[in-house]
Structure formats: structure tokens, C-alpha cells
LUMRONU-102223 format. One record per residue (C-alpha): residue in one letter; x, y, z. Coordinates in steps of 0.5 Angstrom, whole numbers, padded with zeros to 4 digits, always signed. Last residue first. Layout:
// residues N
AXYZ ...
//
This chain:
// residues 655
L+0209+0131+0159 S+0204+0127+0163 G+0200+0121+0162 T+0193+0118+0162 I+0189+0112+0162 L+0193+0106+0159 H+0193+0102+0165 S+0186+0099+0163 K+0180+0096+0166 K+0174+0096+0161 T+0167+0098+0161 T+0162+0098+0155 I+0158+0104+0154 F+0151+0103+0151 T+0148+0103+0158 D+0143+0099+0162 L+0144+0100+0170 T+0146+0094+0173 R+0141+0092+0179 F+0142+0094+0186 N+0138+0091+0192 A+0144+0088+0195 L+0148+0094+0194 E+0144+0098+0199 L+0145+0106+0196 K+0144+0111+0201 W+0144+0119+0200 T+0146+0125+0204 T+0144+0132+0202 G+0147+0139+0203 C+0150+0144+0208 E+0143+0147+0210 S+0141+0140+0212 D+0137+0134+0209 D+0138+0127+0211 L+0138+0120+0208 G+0135+0120+0201 A+0135+0113+0197 F+0140+0112+0192 G+0137+0110+0185 L+0141+0114+0180 K+0136+0119+0179 P+0136+0120+0187 Y+0144+0121+0187 H+0144+0126+0181 Q+0139+0130+0183 E+0143+0137+0185 V+0148+0135+0180 M+0146+0141+0175 K+0146+0146+0182 N+0154+0145+0181 K+0156+0152+0180 E+0155+0157+0186 S+0156+0151+0191 P+0151+0145+0194 L+0154+0140+0197 Y+0151+0133+0195 E+0153+0127+0199 G+0153+0120+0197 L+0153+0113+0201 L+0155+0107+0198 R+0152+0100+0201 Q+0155+0093+0203 F+0162+0094+0202 G+0166+0088+0202 R+0172+0090+0197 E+0170+0087+0191 R+0163+0089+0192 A+0165+0096+0192 Q+0169+0095+0186 E+0163+0093+0182 V+0158+0098+0185 L+0163+0103+0183 L+0163+0100+0176 N+0156+0100+0175 L+0156+0107+0178 T+0160+0109+0172 A+0156+0106+0167 S+0150+0110+0170 E+0154+0117+0170 V+0156+0115+0163 G+0149+0115+0160 R+0151+0119+0154 G+0147+0125+0156 L+0153+0129+0159 V+0160+0127+0156 R+0163+0134+0155 C+0160+0136+0162 S+0167+0133+0165 M+0165+0129+0171 L+0166+0129+0178 W+0165+0124+0184 T+0169+0126+0190 D+0168+0123+0198 I+0163+0118+0196 A+0162+0114+0203 A+0164+0107+0203 A+0159+0103+0208 R+0161+0097+0212 D+0157+0100+0218 A+0162+0105+0219 V+0166+0109+0214 P+0171+0107+0208 R+0173+0112+0203 A+0170+0113+0196 I+0174+0117+0191 I+0172+0118+0184 V+0174+0122+0178 G+0171+0123+0171 I+0173+0125+0164 I+0180+0123+0162 G+0180+0124+0155 N+0175+0124+0150 D+0178+0120+0145 G+0176+0119+0138 F+0170+0120+0134 R+0168+0113+0134 D+0168+0113+0142 L+0173+0113+0147 L+0172+0115+0155 R+0177+0115+0160 L+0176+0114+0167 Q+0180+0115+0174 L+0177+0111+0180 T+0180+0111+0187 I+0176+0106+0192 T+0179+0107+0199 A+0181+0101+0203 A+0188+0100+0200 D+0190+0107+0202 E+0196+0109+0197 M+0191+0113+0192 A+0188+0116+0197 A+0195+0119+0200 R+0197+0121+0193 V+0191+0125+0192 E+0192+0128+0199 N+0200+0129+0196 E+0197+0133+0190 T+0193+0137+0194 F+0186+0137+0195 R+0179+0141+0193 R+0172+0139+0195 T+0167+0141+0190 T+0162+0136+0193 L+0158+0133+0188 N+0162+0136+0182 F+0159+0136+0175 Q+0159+0144+0175 N+0166+0146+0178 T+0172+0142+0176 K+0178+0146+0177 N+0181+0143+0183 I+0179+0135+0182 L+0181+0136+0175 Q+0188+0138+0176 T+0189+0133+0182 V+0187+0127+0177 R+0192+0130+0171 Q+0197+0131+0176 L+0197+0124+0179 G+0196+0120+0172 M+0202+0117+0171 E+0203+0116+0179 D+0197+0112+0179 F+0189+0112+0181 P+0185+0106+0180 A+0184+0105+0173 W+0178+0106+0168 L+0177+0105+0160 L+0170+0107+0158 E+0168+0105+0151 M+0163+0108+0147 Q+0161+0106+0140 L+0157+0112+0138 S+0152+0109+0134 A+0149+0106+0140 L+0148+0113+0143 Y+0145+0115+0137 D+0140+0109+0136 D+0138+0110+0143 L+0136+0117+0142 N+0131+0115+0137 G+0125+0115+0140 A+0126+0120+0145 S+0129+0125+0140 A+0135+0125+0137 N+0134+0129+0130 L+0139+0124+0127 S+0142+0129+0123 A+0142+0133+0130 K+0146+0128+0134 L+0151+0127+0128 S+0152+0134+0128 E+0153+0134+0136 R+0158+0128+0135 K+0162+0132+0130 Q+0162+0138+0135 N+0165+0133+0140 Q+0170+0131+0136 Q+0172+0139+0135 Y+0172+0139+0143 Q+0177+0133+0144 Q+0182+0136+0138 G+0182+0142+0142 R+0184+0138+0149 D+0189+0134+0146 M+0195+0137+0149 D+0191+0138+0156 D+0190+0131+0156 A+0197+0129+0155 T+0199+0134+0162 L+0202+0141+0163 Y+0203+0143+0169 I+0201+0150+0173 G+0198+0154+0167 E+0196+0161+0167 F+0192+0162+0161 Y+0189+0169+0163 G+0196+0172+0164 A+0195+0179+0161 D+0202+0179+0159 A+0200+0174+0154 I+0194+0177+0151 C+0198+0183+0150 Q+0204+0180+0147 A+0200+0176+0142 Y+0196+0183+0140 F+0202+0187+0139 A+0203+0187+0132 P+0196+0188+0131 D+0197+0195+0132 E+0191+0199+0136 P+0193+0195+0142 L+0188+0190+0145 E+0184+0192+0151 P+0183+0185+0153 V+0176+0182+0155 A+0175+0177+0160 V+0168+0174+0161 M+0165+0175+0168 P+0163+0182+0166 L+0158+0179+0161 A+0153+0185+0158 S+0158+0191+0160 R+0164+0188+0158 V+0161+0185+0152 L+0159+0191+0150 N+0165+0195+0152 R+0169+0190+0147 E+0164+0190+0141 F+0165+0198+0141 P+0172+0198+0142 N+0173+0194+0136 D+0180+0189+0135 D+0176+0183+0139 A+0179+0178+0143 F+0174+0175+0148 V+0177+0171+0154 M+0173+0165+0156 H+0173+0161+0163 E+0168+0166+0166 L+0163+0164+0161 G+0163+0157+0164 I+0164+0151+0159 S+0160+0147+0156 L+0162+0148+0149 R+0156+0149+0145 R+0153+0153+0151 S+0159+0157+0152 I+0159+0159+0145 E+0152+0160+0145 R+0153+0165+0151 L+0159+0168+0147 N+0154+0169+0141 T+0149+0173+0145 A+0154+0178+0148 K+0157+0178+0141 D+0150+0181+0138 D+0147+0177+0133 W+0149+0178+0125 N+0152+0171+0124 A+0158+0167+0125 V+0159+0162+0131 L+0165+0158+0130 C+0166+0152+0135 A+0173+0148+0136 I+0177+0152+0131 D+0183+0148+0129 A+0180+0144+0124 E+0178+0150+0121 R+0185+0152+0119 L+0189+0157+0123 V+0196+0159+0120 M+0192+0162+0114 E+0197+0164+0108 P+0194+0160+0103 H+0187+0163+0104 R+0182+0157+0102 R+0179+0154+0108 F+0180+0158+0114 P+0179+0164+0109 S+0173+0162+0107 L+0170+0160+0113 A+0167+0167+0115 N+0165+0169+0108 A+0160+0162+0109 E+0158+0164+0116 D+0156+0171+0114 N+0159+0175+0119 K+0159+0179+0125 S+0164+0174+0128 C+0165+0170+0135 V+0170+0164+0133 A+0173+0159+0138 L+0180+0156+0140 I+0180+0152+0146 I+0187+0152+0150 G+0190+0145+0151 R+0198+0147+0150 K+0197+0146+0142 S+0191+0151+0142 L+0196+0156+0145 N+0201+0155+0140 R+0195+0156+0135 A+0193+0163+0138 Y+0200+0165+0138 R+0201+0163+0130 Q+0195+0167+0129 F+0198+0173+0132 A+0204+0172+0128 V+0200+0171+0122 Y+0196+0178+0123 A+0203+0181+0124 E+0205+0179+0118 G+0199+0182+0114 L+0201+0188+0117 A+0208+0188+0115 N+0206+0186+0108 G+0211+0181+0104 Q+0208+0175+0108 G+0201+0174+0110 L+0195+0177+0111 K+0191+0183+0109 I+0185+0182+0106 G+0183+0183+0099 E+0184+0177+0095 L+0179+0173+0100 G+0174+0179+0099 D+0174+0186+0101 D+0167+0187+0103 G+0165+0180+0106 I+0172+0179+0109 V+0173+0186+0112 G+0180+0188+0113 G+0187+0186+0116 W+0187+0179+0118 L+0185+0175+0125 T+0183+0181+0129 N+0181+0186+0123 D+0176+0182+0121 L+0175+0175+0125 D+0174+0176+0132 L+0177+0170+0137 V+0174+0167+0143 L+0180+0164+0147 C+0178+0158+0151 K+0180+0155+0158 A+0181+0161+0163 S+0185+0160+0169 H+0180+0159+0175 G+0182+0152+0177 L+0184+0154+0185 R+0191+0152+0183 A+0191+0157+0177 A+0187+0162+0181 L+0193+0162+0186 L+0198+0162+0180 R+0195+0168+0176 G+0194+0172+0183 V+0202+0172+0184 L+0203+0175+0177 D+0198+0180+0179 G+0201+0182+0186 Y+0208+0183+0183 F+0204+0188+0178 H+0201+0192+0184 S+0208+0191+0188 A+0212+0194+0182 A+0212+0202+0185 P+0213+0199+0192 S+0220+0196+0189 I+0222+0189+0190 E+0228+0188+0194 Q+0225+0193+0200 K+0231+0192+0204 A+0229+0199+0207 R+0234+0204+0206 H+0239+0200+0202 W+0234+0196+0198 L+0230+0203+0197 A+0236+0206+0194 P+0238+0200+0189 D+0230+0201+0187 H+0228+0194+0183 W+0223+0192+0179 A+0222+0197+0173 G+0230+0199+0174 I+0231+0191+0172 G+0228+0192+0165 D+0221+0191+0163 M+0222+0185+0158 L+0228+0181+0161 L+0226+0183+0168 R+0219+0179+0167 D+0223+0173+0166 D+0227+0174+0172 I+0221+0175+0176 S+0219+0168+0174 L+0214+0166+0180 I+0215+0158+0180 D+0210+0153+0182 A+0213+0148+0187 G+0210+0141+0188 N+0217+0138+0189 H+0218+0134+0183 P+0216+0140+0178 A+0220+0145+0182 M+0227+0142+0182 E+0229+0143+0175 R+0226+0150+0175 L+0230+0152+0182 R+0236+0149+0178 Q+0235+0154+0173 N+0234+0160+0178 L+0240+0158+0181 A+0245+0158+0175 Q+0242+0165+0173 A+0243+0168+0180 L+0250+0165+0181 R+0252+0168+0174 R+0249+0175+0176 P+0252+0175+0182 S+0259+0173+0179 G+0262+0167+0181 P+0263+0164+0174 V+0266+0170+0171 Q+0267+0168+0164 H+0259+0169+0163 E+0260+0176+0164 N+0262+0177+0157 N+0258+0183+0155 G+0260+0187+0161 F+0265+0183+0166 V+0263+0186+0173 P+0255+0186+0172 V+0252+0190+0178 G+0248+0185+0182 H+0240+0185+0181 P+0239+0178+0179 L+0232+0177+0182 I+0232+0170+0185 T+0226+0166+0182 Q+0220+0167+0187 Q+0218+0160+0189 I+0210+0159+0190 V+0209+0153+0195 P+0203+0148+0195 C+0200+0146+0202 D+0201+0140+0206 F+0202+0145+0212 H+0207+0142+0217 E+0211+0137+0213 R+0209+0140+0206 V+0212+0147+0208 L+0218+0143+0211 R+0220+0140+0205 W+0219+0146+0201 L+0224+0149+0206 N+0229+0143+0205 E+0229+0145+0197 I+0231+0152+0199 K+0237+0150+0203 R+0239+0144+0198 A+0239+0150+0192 A+0243+0155+0196 A+0248+0149+0198 D+0248+0147+0190 V+0249+0154+0188 L+0255+0155+0193 D+0258+0149+0191 A+0258+0151+0183 A+0261+0157+0185 D+0267+0154+0189 R+0268+0149+0183 A+0268+0155+0178 D+0273+0159+0182 L+0273+0166+0181 L+0268+0168+0187 M+0265+0175+0188 D+0264+0177+0195 T+0257+0179+0197 G+0254+0173+0200 F+0251+0168+0196 L+0244+0166+0199 H+0242+0173+0203 E+0246+0177+0198 E+0242+0174+0192 D+0235+0176+0195 F+0230+0171+0197 C+0222+0170+0196 F+0218+0164+0198 L+0211+0164+0197 V+0207+0159+0202 T+0200+0157+0200 A+0194+0154+0204 P+0197+0158+0210 K+0195+0156+0217 F+0195+0163+0221 R+0197+0160+0227 H+0203+0156+0224 L+0205+0162+0222 A+0204+0166+0228 S+0209+0161+0231 D+0207+0156+0236 A+0210+0150+0232 G+0216+0153+0231 L+0220+0150+0225 L+0217+0154+0220 E+0217+0161+0224 Q+0224+0160+0225 L+0226+0158+0218 Y+0222+0164+0215 Q+0225+0169+0220 G+0229+0174+0215 Y+0224+0180+0217 G+0218+0177+0220 G+0213+0173+0216 S+0208+0176+0212 Y+0201+0173+0212 T+0195+0174+0207 D+0188+0173+0207 L+0186+0173+0200 W+0178+0173+0197 I+0178+0171+0190 G+0174+0174+0184 R+0180+0174+0179 R+0182+0181+0180 L+0181+0180+0188 A+0187+0176+0187 G+0191+0181+0185 V+0188+0186+0189 R+0190+0182+0195 L+0197+0181+0193 G+0198+0188+0191 P+0196+0190+0198 L+0201+0185+0201 L+0207+0187+0197 H+0209+0193+0202 D+0209+0188+0208 L+0215+0184+0205 T+0222+0187+0207 S+0227+0182+0205 S+0230+0175+0207 G+0223+0171+0205 L+0216+0169+0207 L+0210+0171+0204 A+0204+0166+0207 L+0198+0166+0203 R+0191+0164+0205 A+0185+0163+0199 T+0178+0164+0198 R+0174+0163+0191 S+0174+0155+0191 S+0171+0156+0198 A+0165+0159+0195 L+0163+0166+0197 G+0156+0166+0201 P+0158+0171+0206 P+0164+0175+0203 P+0171+0173+0206 G+0173+0177+0212 P+0175+0184+0213 F+0170+0185+0208 R+0168+0192+0207 R+0174+0196+0211 R+0179+0191+0208 V+0176+0192+0201 A+0177+0200+0202 R+0184+0199+0204 D+0185+0194+0198 L+0183+0199+0193 R+0187+0205+0196 I+0193+0200+0196 T+0192+0199+0188 E+0190+0206+0187 I+0198+0207+0189 F+0200+0202+0185 D+0197+0203+0179 L+0190+0201+0177 R+0188+0199+0170 T+0181+0196+0171 N+0179+0189+0173 A+0180+0191+0181 V+0174+0196+0180 Q+0170+0190+0177 V+0172+0186+0183 L+0170+0191+0188 T+0163+0192+0184 K+0162+0184+0185 W+0163+0184+0192 A+0159+0190+0194 V+0153+0187+0190 A+0153+0181+0193 D+0154+0184+0200 D+0149+0189+0200 A+0151+0196+0198 D+0153+0201+0203 A+0160+0201+0202 A+0160+0199+0195 G+0157+0205+0193 R+0163+0209+0196 I+0168+0204+0192 A+0163+0206+0186 V+0164+0213+0187 H+0172+0212+0188 W+0172+0209+0181 P+0171+0215+0177 E+0173+0210+0171 P+0179+0206+0171 P+0183+0205+0164 P+0181+0198+0161 L+0185+0192+0162 W+0191+0190+0158 Y+0195+0196+0160 L+0196+0193+0167 Q+0202+0198+0167 L+0209+0196+0169 G+0213+0200+0164 K+0208+0201+0158 A+0214+0204+0154 P+0211+0208+0148 P+0208+0204+0142 P+0213+0201+0137 T+0215+0205+0131 S+0213+0204+0124 S+0206+0202+0126 A+0202+0198+0121 A+0196+0202+0119 P+0190+0200+0123 P+0184+0196+0119 P+0178+0199+0117 S+0172+0200+0122 Q+0167+0194+0122 M+0161+0193+0118 
//
């Protein structure tokens, strides 16, 4: 039985400032850092990541960064390429003081970050100079941050047309810088919004002065948000944080005048965490699933003891309304593509009754992709949820009001994110939002359908269990699914989704190569390259985009499979065979005589180590880097599947 629900607070909790309050308080971590200095590489890296995932302030962040750089002056041996990044910071103010926070913000997500800080106001010279230090650094991401004085000057404008022209000029300047980054480095851009620290001149009706510093900053920030999606840029919304934290938390006028530090050093650790979220999202490391406890997390009280009528939930009760608000937040996450699951110490019937019968429940049974309610420990049940949903534990966030359960999961499953929920449920949603676990880059149609896709997958598994699908009747089960594989070459409509899959799929991914959107577009526009995006339908619904293939021409009339990745949700249905049938057909149409496959092992893709030999490829070469395989098309015979294949231009879309 859990502890009784907290009473609703009559006042909000004390101001948190820029604390990373969703993380557990740091223990005596200096001992851990000293231990990491002498431990082997794997243990040392794990220890330092765990230290980063505690509630450090900006001074502690600097100390941790120094310890990490001493222990790992370069990427830790064996760290996957998707866990390393190179970030250049360019702007119009002093920036070096932000670097420790940036590196620890990445470390918190298991990423080793190499950083470069451009000279004061020298961003254009460094971009244009082919022999500059920036070009020698070869960034994989460029972060721009400009102050309003640099972009607009210091004189206030009273004419609306002059103010609009000034904003237009600043927007064109920034867009041109984004273009230069694409041309020279072909890498993503992060654009910090303009920090509106100009002092108001007209008070509450500042909007009536079109050229006031605050109005100009607001207008340009809106333009940046409109421009970014069309230019491959991600927005770092510092102006949004100011609405929550106040300008004083982020900007110190004294330091601005003395050292041109626009972002206060006291905010550098929080700034670095915001950037770390964007880097992780680009590398495919954002969380995918919110796992929810029930008693005193989704409602007040204990359903098994208090009954349906006794739990606190709904209007007319401050505590009940707080739980409703948290459920609304969870449902909104689901609508944008985050999977919802339940992990509860409860009898299953009791756990399900509010979802099915309580009139004030916002979340319903259909919103939950996987529900595990029993009396096993929660670490065991989280592993079971991971297995059922075919997602890694590192992509899960576990929300539980009980400190004991939180600490147990942190200890047993350190890869699972566990927010330190406040005592008052009124602040649950804000806590998870502030933590940034579910940081997104762009929203696609498949993201919107993801929750439904996982729910449909549970129905497929139920059907499979009901048929007791053994070797004798697995064929009956697969035939009953009535599967159809839709395919198309890459196109503009699906470009974002294809790029997203390439950069976040880890398990069923033969090479785990990562590509920018421009690189994917180049493959799409190369007539000699085979590109395939695959969508699977069955009797239960649409599985969404489940596969991506890129095969490039090489010598001896061969096509080398550069990328072959698939969703783990569809494994065991013969999709691999159907995909190879399609790939062979496309290769023959282009005059290729053989396919070459490559397996490059990573920390997560061992499941596809035997992918090519299982499909009939012959081994060519083994090395420390991986294995290569060959399939002669003249000898290939179509593989049997229960899947029909159909070309369709209606593969995917983006919102």
C-alpha cells in the first residue's frame, strides 16, 4: 500500500530559480569523481553520466566538466558514434563561460561533446574563412546567439515602417548565416532566440512603440520561428524561459556591461541543459514513452482500498482537479506521439476500473499502449513494458509519486529517466515538461499516430496468443493479419520522417549511419540510388513508416546497401523477406547484377548480426569493423511471405 495522497498546497512551492529540480539531489559525488579517475573507461563514463544526472548548480557543473575533461580528453573508447557530437558556438557576445554547461548538458544524456567557441563577434569571418579555426574544427552542429544591440543598434525607432525594415534586415542576415553553415558544413543549426533584455520605455502598452527594443526582439523571434522549419534550423527558445524564470535569472546587466556576457554565468548550467536536449533529439536519444504509476500519481488515494468512489479525481476538489490536469498533459503528450504505459502495484482489475468506469478520468484504456499491474517490483515490470513495446529502457520516463519506488528504479535501471516529482500533484506536469525528456525537432503525421499504432500492436499480440502461435500455426496467424506493404521512393513529403527514422533507429539498423536532411535529399535526387520508404498495413490498422532503404551504385554493376533499418514493432512477420523481394526487383530494373550488404556492429544492433545470411546472402569479408555480404541477383528466388506489396505515393506526411 502506498502512502496517503498529499494535501493540495494553498501556496506554490518556493521559487526554484534555475535549479534542475526534477533531478535527485547530489550525493557526495566528489568521491564518485575521484573513483572514476582510476576506474576502467566503461565504469568511469557510467559514473560521470550518473553524477551529471543529479541536481548540480553552475559551480558544480564547472567542477564536473573539469573532471570529465581530465578523464576523457577525447571520446571514451567504444562509445557509439551516435553518442558523440561537435558543437560550435558563434555569436555577438562573450560565450566561453557557456561551454562547461553545454558539455555537461550533453553528458547528462550520455553524449560526449566537443565544443568550439568563436571569437567575439567574429562569426562571419570564421564562416567565410576556409582556413579558420572553425573550419578546422569541422562542427556537426552550429549554435548562433545574437544580442539585440548587435542586431538593432541602441536607438529606439518610432516609425513602424523603419522598425519593420530593421527586423527584415536582421532576419535576412541570420538566414544567410544558416545558408553559409549548410554550404560549408552541411550540418544542423541551433538558433537561440533573441534575449529581450531591453528596458521597457512605455510600460504596459509597450506594443504601441513599434521600434522599442522589446518589440523588435519579439518581432524577430517570431520571424525566426517561421523561418526555421524551411532552413533546417532548430530554435532554442530562451525567450520562452524568460516568461517562466524572469529576466533576472538569465541576464545580469552588470556582467553585460563589464564582460559582454549576455547569458549570466549563473544560468550557464541550465542553458547547457536546454541545448543538450536539442542535441539528444537530433541524435535520436529523446524519450519515447511515459510510464505512469496510478495511485497518488493519476488520482488521489489508493483504488484498491478507497474504491472508485473514494479516490480524489475531478472537478470540485483542488486535489482532484490537479490530477485531472496531469492526465490532460499526459494525453497531450500522447497526441504528439509519446507512448503512454502504466506500471502499478495493483490487481489488474482494480487498476483498470477507473479507466473504464470513472466519469472524471481524462485518460482511458484506449490511451494506454501497455498496462502492467501486479505485485512484482517496478524495475521488473518496466523491463516487461520495454519488452512488450520493443523500445529500449533508455527511451522511457517513469513517473511515480513514491520516493521509494523512484529510488529503486534509479538504482536498478539507471538508464530509465525518473523525475523527482514535487509533493503537490498540481506541479507534476510542469516538472516533466521542465525536464525536457520529450524534446522534439519536428512533428510528422506518423508521430501523431504512434500511440494508436502501439495499441494496435497489443491487439496483434493478443491475437497471436489466442492462436497459441507455435511452429504449427504461426502461418495461420500471419495470414490472418492481411498485411500489405506500401512503398515509394523518397519524396519531399516524407523527407522529414525518413530523416527522423535514420537518426533515431538503433536496434534494427544494419549500419546506424546518420544523415542530415540535405544528405537524405541528395540520395533522393540521385537517379542511380535506390531509395525506399515502407509502410505496413494490416487488419488492425496502420503501423506507419516501418522501414527505410538506401542502396548506392558501386563498381561491377553492384548496389551497396548503405542503410537498411526497420521498426522492431513489425519483426517476426516476414517484412524483412518482403523488403528484400522489393529491393531485388528495384535493383534488377536499374540493371544491377548483385547486392552488397554491410553489417557494422554498434552497442544496440546485435539483433541484426545474422540478418544478411538469414536472407541468403553469402559472406564476403569479416573485419574488426564489421562484415560484408553479397547476393547474386541471377540466383535469387522470391522469398515466401504473407505480405502483398504495392507501390503508393501516399506513404507519409508531415504536419
